[in-house]
KESEVO-472744 format. One record per atom (N, C-alpha, C): residue in one letter; atom name; y, z, x. Coordinates in pm, 1 decimal. Each point is the difference from the previous one (the first is absolute). Layout:
<node residuo="a" atomo="CA" py="Y" pz="Z" px="X"/>
...
***
This chain:
<node residuo="m" atomo="N" py="3489.2" pz="9258.1" px="13536.1"/>
<node residuo="m" atomo="CA" py="115.9" pz="81.4" px="29.3"/>
<node residuo="m" atomo="C" py="-32.0" pz="86.0" px="121.6"/>
<node residuo="r" atomo="N" py="95.3" pz="8.9" px="90.1"/>
<node residuo="r" atomo="CA" py="-20.9" pz="81.5" px="119.6"/>
<node residuo="r" atomo="C" py="10.5" pz="148.8" px="-35.2"/>
<node residuo="p" atomo="N" py="-69.7" pz="85.5" px="75.8"/>
<node residuo="p" atomo="CA" py="7.4" pz="144.2" px="-25.3"/>
<node residuo="p" atomo="C" py="140.6" pz="54.0" px="27.1"/>
<node residuo="l" atomo="N" py="39.8" pz="99.8" px="-76.0"/>
<node residuo="l" atomo="CA" py="130.6" pz="62.7" px="18.5"/>
<node residuo="l" atomo="C" py="-7.2" pz="102.7" px="111.6"/>
<node residuo="f" atomo="N" py="105.8" pz="9.3" px="77.0"/>
<node residuo="f" atomo="CA" py="8.1" pz="96.4" px="109.7"/>
<node residuo="f" atomo="C" py="93.3" pz="112.7" px="-42.6"/>
<node residuo="h" atomo="N" py="-44.3" pz="122.8" px="13.1"/>
<node residuo="h" atomo="CA" py="80.3" pz="116.5" px="-34.6"/>
<node residuo="h" atomo="C" py="17.8" pz="87.7" px="123.1"/>
<node residuo="p" atomo="N" py="118.4" pz="-1.9" px="60.8"/>
<node residuo="p" atomo="CA" py="21.1" pz="83.8" px="118.6"/>
<node residuo="p" atomo="C" py="8.4" pz="148.1" px="-38.5"/>
<node residuo="a" atomo="N" py="-27.0" pz="84.0" px="95.9"/>
<node residuo="a" atomo="CA" py="19.1" pz="143.3" px="-21.0"/>
<node residuo="a" atomo="C" py="149.0" pz="25.5" px="-22.2"/>
<node residuo="i" atomo="N" py="34.4" pz="97.1" px="-81.0"/>
<node residuo="i" atomo="CA" py="140.8" pz="26.1" px="-33.6"/>
<node residuo="i" atomo="C" py="83.5" pz="28.5" px="124.8"/>
<node residuo="e" atomo="N" py="-59.1" pz="63.2" px="100.0"/>
<node residuo="e" atomo="CA" py="76.8" pz="28.8" px="121.2"/>
<node residuo="e" atomo="C" py="28.2" pz="-126.5" px="82.2"/>
<node residuo="d" atomo="N" py="-70.4" pz="-109.6" px="-31.4"/>
<node residuo="d" atomo="CA" py="24.7" pz="-127.3" px="67.5"/>
<node residuo="d" atomo="C" py="100.6" pz="-88.3" px="-73.7"/>
<node residuo="v" atomo="N" py="43.7" pz="41.1" px="-117.5"/>
<node residuo="v" atomo="CA" py="95.6" pz="-78.8" px="-77.5"/>
<node residuo="v" atomo="C" py="140.8" pz="30.0" px="49.8"/>
<node residuo="r" atomo="N" py="70.1" pz="-104.4" px="42.1"/>
<node residuo="r" atomo="CA" py="134.9" pz="15.9" px="54.0"/>
<node residuo="r" atomo="C" py="103.2" pz="-24.0" px="-110.2"/>
<node residuo="p" atomo="N" py="105.2" pz="82.1" px="-5.5"/>
<node residuo="p" atomo="CA" py="104.8" pz="-19.4" px="-102.0"/>
<node residuo="p" atomo="C" py="60.9" pz="-140.2" px="2.2"/>
<node residuo="e" atomo="N" py="17.2" pz="-56.8" px="118.7"/>
<node residuo="e" atomo="CA" py="58.5" pz="-134.4" px="6.4"/>
<node residuo="e" atomo="C" py="-92.3" pz="-105.4" px="-61.1"/>
<node residuo="a" atomo="N" py="-131.0" pz="22.3" px="4.9"/>
<node residuo="a" atomo="CA" py="-94.0" pz="-93.4" px="-62.8"/>
<node residuo="a" atomo="C" py="11.4" pz="8.0" px="-152.7"/>
<node residuo="i" atomo="N" py="20.3" pz="119.2" px="-51.6"/>
<node residuo="i" atomo="CA" py="18.6" pz="16.4" px="-144.4"/>
<node residuo="i" atomo="C" py="128.2" pz="-69.0" px="-44.2"/>
<node residuo="l" atomo="N" py="106.9" pz="21.3" px="74.1"/>
<node residuo="l" atomo="CA" py="127.5" pz="-63.7" px="-34.9"/>
<node residuo="l" atomo="C" py="-9.8" pz="-152.3" px="9.5"/>
<node residuo="h" atomo="N" py="-72.6" pz="-50.1" px="99.0"/>
<node residuo="h" atomo="CA" py="-19.2" pz="-144.1" px="12.9"/>
<node residuo="h" atomo="C" py="-75.4" pz="-54.5" px="-121.3"/>
<node residuo="a" atomo="N" py="-106.6" pz="68.7" px="-40.5"/>
<node residuo="a" atomo="CA" py="-77.6" pz="-44.5" px="-116.0"/>
<node residuo="a" atomo="C" py="85.8" pz="-0.2" px="-125.8"/>
<node residuo="l" atomo="N" py="86.6" pz="99.4" px="-15.1"/>
<node residuo="l" atomo="CA" py="83.3" pz="9.3" px="-119.7"/>
<node residuo="l" atomo="C" py="119.2" pz="-95.8" px="4.2"/>
<node residuo="s" atomo="N" py="16.8" pz="-71.7" px="109.7"/>
<node residuo="s" atomo="CA" py="107.4" pz="-99.7" px="4.7"/>
<node residuo="s" atomo="C" py="-41.4" pz="-127.1" px="-74.4"/>
<node residuo="d" atomo="N" py="-125.9" pz="-10.4" px="-34.8"/>
<node residuo="d" atomo="CA" py="-51.1" pz="-113.4" px="-77.4"/>
<node residuo="d" atomo="C" py="16.6" pz="31.6" px="-148.8"/>
<node residuo="p" atomo="N" py="77.8" pz="-78.4" px="-74.3"/>
<node residuo="p" atomo="CA" py="25.3" pz="29.0" px="-141.4"/>
<node residuo="p" atomo="C" py="-127.3" pz="9.9" px="-85.0"/>
<node residuo="e" atomo="N" py="-101.3" pz="-79.6" px="31.9"/>
<node residuo="e" atomo="CA" py="-125.0" pz="6.9" px="-76.2"/>
<node residuo="e" atomo="C" py="-69.8" pz="134.4" px="21.1"/>
<node residuo="r" atomo="N" py="1.7" pz="48.7" px="123.0"/>
<node residuo="r" atomo="CA" py="-63.3" pz="128.8" px="28.7"/>
<node residuo="r" atomo="C" py="76.9" pz="114.4" px="-64.2"/>
<node residuo="v" atomo="N" py="132.3" pz="-10.2" px="-2.2"/>
<node residuo="v" atomo="CA" py="80.3" pz="103.0" px="-65.8"/>
<node residuo="v" atomo="C" py="-32.1" pz="3.6" px="-148.9"/>
<node residuo="l" atomo="N" py="-15.5" pz="-116.2" px="-60.0"/>
<node residuo="l" atomo="CA" py="-33.9" pz="-6.4" px="-142.2"/>
<node residuo="l" atomo="C" py="-136.2" pz="63.9" px="-26.8"/>
<node residuo="m" atomo="N" py="-98.8" pz="-30.7" px="84.2"/>
<node residuo="m" atomo="CA" py="-132.2" pz="61.6" px="-16.3"/>
<node residuo="m" atomo="C" py="8.4" pz="151.3" px="14.6"/>
<node residuo="y" atomo="N" py="74.3" pz="45.8" px="98.5"/>
<node residuo="y" atomo="CA" py="15.1" pz="144.3" px="22.0"/>
<node residuo="y" atomo="C" py="67.3" pz="65.8" px="-120.3"/>
<node residuo="a" atomo="N" py="105.1" pz="-61.1" px="-50.1"/>
<node residuo="a" atomo="CA" py="71.3" pz="56.0" px="-115.2"/>
<node residuo="a" atomo="C" py="-90.4" pz="5.8" px="-122.1"/>
<node residuo="q" atomo="N" py="-82.1" pz="-101.6" px="-19.5"/>
<node residuo="q" atomo="CA" py="-91.8" pz="0.3" px="-113.5"/>
<node residuo="q" atomo="C" py="-104.7" pz="108.5" px="14.3"/>
<node residuo="l" atomo="N" py="-52.5" pz="17.2" px="120.9"/>
<node residuo="l" atomo="CA" py="-97.9" pz="105.8" px="23.2"/>
<node residuo="l" atomo="C" py="62.2" pz="138.2" px="-18.3"/>
<node residuo="l" atomo="N" py="120.7" pz="15.3" px="50.0"/>
<node residuo="l" atomo="CA" py="68.5" pz="128.0" px="-8.2"/>
<node residuo="l" atomo="C" py="28.1" pz="38.3" px="-145.0"/>
<node residuo="g" atomo="N" py="34.6" pz="-97.5" px="-81.5"/>
<node residuo="g" atomo="CA" py="33.5" pz="27.0" px="-138.8"/>
<node residuo="g" atomo="C" py="-118.4" pz="-0.1" px="-94.7"/>
<node residuo="s" atomo="N" py="-118.8" pz="-27.6" px="52.0"/>
<node residuo="s" atomo="CA" py="-117.5" pz="-8.0" px="-85.4"/>
<node residuo="s" atomo="C" py="-40.7" pz="137.1" px="-51.4"/>
<node residuo="k" atomo="N" py="-20.9" pz="8.9" px="-128.9"/>
<node residuo="k" atomo="CA" py="-47.2" pz="125.0" px="-60.6"/>
<node residuo="k" atomo="C" py="-149.0" pz="19.9" px="25.2"/>
<node residuo="r" atomo="N" py="-68.1" pz="-104.4" px="44.2"/>
<node residuo="r" atomo="CA" py="-143.5" pz="7.2" px="22.3"/>
<node residuo="r" atomo="C" py="-34.5" pz="19.9" px="146.9"/>
<node residuo="r" atomo="N" py="95.8" pz="32.0" px="84.4"/>
<node residuo="r" atomo="CA" py="-27.5" pz="5.4" px="143.4"/>
<node residuo="r" atomo="C" py="-104.1" pz="104.4" px="36.8"/>
<node residuo="k" atomo="N" py="-15.6" pz="105.9" px="-80.3"/>
<node residuo="k" atomo="CA" py="-102.4" pz="98.3" px="34.0"/>
<node residuo="k" atomo="C" py="-140.1" pz="-56.1" px="-19.6"/>
<node residuo="h" atomo="N" py="-10.6" pz="-111.3" px="-71.9"/>
<node residuo="h" atomo="CA" py="-128.4" pz="-64.7" px="-22.3"/>
<node residuo="h" atomo="C" py="-18.9" pz="-122.9" px="88.4"/>
<node residuo="a" atomo="N" py="95.9" pz="-25.9" px="87.5"/>
<node residuo="a" atomo="CA" py="-6.6" pz="-120.4" px="83.8"/>
<node residuo="a" atomo="C" py="-114.0" pz="11.3" px="99.8"/>
<node residuo="r" atomo="N" py="-61.3" pz="-114.3" px="26.8"/>
<node residuo="r" atomo="CA" py="-106.4" pz="-4.6" px="99.7"/>
<node residuo="r" atomo="C" py="61.5" pz="-14.8" px="138.7"/>
<node residuo="p" atomo="N" py="-67.4" pz="51.5" px="102.1"/>
<node residuo="p" atomo="CA" py="49.6" pz="-24.3" px="136.0"/>
<node residuo="p" atomo="C" py="1.9" pz="-149.1" px="28.5"/>
<node residuo="c" atomo="N" py="90.1" pz="-44.5" px="86.5"/>
<node residuo="c" atomo="CA" py="13.0" pz="-142.7" px="32.6"/>
<node residuo="c" atomo="C" py="-130.5" pz="-60.3" px="45.8"/>
<node residuo="r" atomo="N" py="-80.1" pz="74.8" px="73.4"/>
<node residuo="r" atomo="CA" py="-124.6" pz="-57.7" px="53.1"/>
<node residuo="r" atomo="C" py="-95.3" pz="-41.7" px="-111.0"/>
<node residuo="t" atomo="N" py="10.9" pz="58.1" px="-119.7"/>
<node residuo="t" atomo="CA" py="-89.3" pz="-40.4" px="-107.8"/>
<node residuo="t" atomo="C" py="52.7" pz="-122.8" px="-73.2"/>
<node residuo="w" atomo="N" py="127.9" pz="-34.1" px="14.4"/>
<node residuo="w" atomo="CA" py="53.9" pz="-119.6" px="-63.6"/>
<node residuo="w" atomo="C" py="-63.8" pz="-124.7" px="59.6"/>
<node residuo="a" atomo="N" py="-23.3" pz="2.0" px="129.5"/>
<node residuo="a" atomo="CA" py="-54.5" pz="-117.0" px="67.7"/>
<node residuo="a" atomo="C" py="-141.2" pz="-31.0" px="-48.5"/>
<node residuo="s" atomo="N" py="-74.3" pz="102.3" px="-39.8"/>
<node residuo="s" atomo="CA" py="-138.2" pz="-22.2" px="-44.1"/>
<node residuo="s" atomo="C" py="-9.0" pz="-24.6" px="-149.3"/>
<node residuo="g" atomo="N" py="112.4" pz="6.5" px="-70.3"/>
<node residuo="g" atomo="CA" py="2.8" pz="-31.9" px="-141.3"/>
<node residuo="g" atomo="C" py="-12.6" pz="120.4" px="-82.5"/>
***
């Protein structure tokens, strides 16, 4: 698996977020994460890649 890239928040453009959310699969993932009661225990994305 390739390493995940995390841009600095000031480099994130609103249009890029809207583009990503135009994909129904990504919207579903976001909605599931948003509604998760365990989100305070979630690992950062970079640790998912390493298992």
